[in-house]
C-alpha positions in Angstrom: 82.1 126.2 97.5 79.3 123.9 98.5 77.5 124.8 95.3 80.2 123.0 93.2 79.1 119.5 94.2 75.8 118.1 93.1 74.3 115.0 94.4 74.3 112.1 92.0 71.5 109.7 91.3 71.9 106.2 92.7 72.9 103.6 90.2 71.5 100.1 90.5 73.2 97.2 88.8 71.5 93.9 88.3 73.9 91.0 88.8 72.6 87.6 87.8 72.7 85.1 90.7 72.0 81.4 90.8 71.6 79.5 94.1 72.3 75.8 94.7 71.8 73.6 97.8 74.1 70.5 98.1 74.5 67.9 100.9 78.2 67.1 101.4 79.3 64.8 104.1 75.8 65.0 105.7 75.9 68.8 105.9 73.7 71.2 103.9 75.6 73.9 102.0 73.8 76.9 100.3 75.9 78.0 97.5 75.5 81.2 95.5 77.0 81.8 92.1 77.1 85.3 90.7 78.1 86.5 87.2 81.4 88.4 87.2 81.4 88.9 83.4 79.7 87.2 80.5 81.9 84.0 80.7 83.0 84.0 84.3 80.9 83.1 87.4 82.0 83.2 91.1 80.6 80.5 93.5 80.8 80.8 97.3 79.0 79.6 100.3 76.0 81.8 100.8 76.9 84.6 103.2 74.8 85.3 106.2 74.6 88.9 107.1 76.8 89.8 110.0 78.6 86.4 109.9 82.2 86.6 108.7 83.5 84.0 106.2 87.0 83.1 105.2 86.0 80.8 102.4 87.5 81.6 99.1 85.4 81.8 96.0 85.6 79.4 93.1 85.4 80.5 89.5 84.0 78.8 86.3 82.7 79.6 82.9 79.1 78.8 84.0 77.3 79.0 87.4 77.1 75.2 87.4 80.9 74.8 86.8 81.7 77.2 89.5 79.4 75.6 92.0 80.7 72.1 91.1 84.3 73.2 91.7 83.4 74.5 95.1 81.4 71.3 96.0 84.4 69.1 94.9 86.7 71.1 97.1 84.4 70.8 100.0 84.1 67.1 99.5 87.8 66.7 99.4 88.2 68.8 102.6 85.6 66.6 104.4 87.5 63.4 103.3 90.7 64.9 104.9 89.0 65.3 108.3 89.8 62.6 111.0 87.0 59.9 111.1 85.6 61.2 114.4 85.2 64.7 113.1 83.3 63.7 109.9 79.9 63.2 111.4 77.5 66.2 111.6 76.9 67.3 115.1 
């Protein structure tokens, strides 16, 4: 039976990615936007291998729009923090 299965060639897919760096509330955020389809991009905080993240992605028609939506959300989240927690450590 082992002769029925043949190894397949690896398939490589190139996904366009744009990277942004923004300073929000004194903290540097590295943001990565990747194309999901022609008119849809997903932006998220750049993942570091081995470090889990619970941050949801933000979507837009362009990489700039998706990254802007994420930055706006991060800025709102920082404004909601108590004043003593707003300063970078």
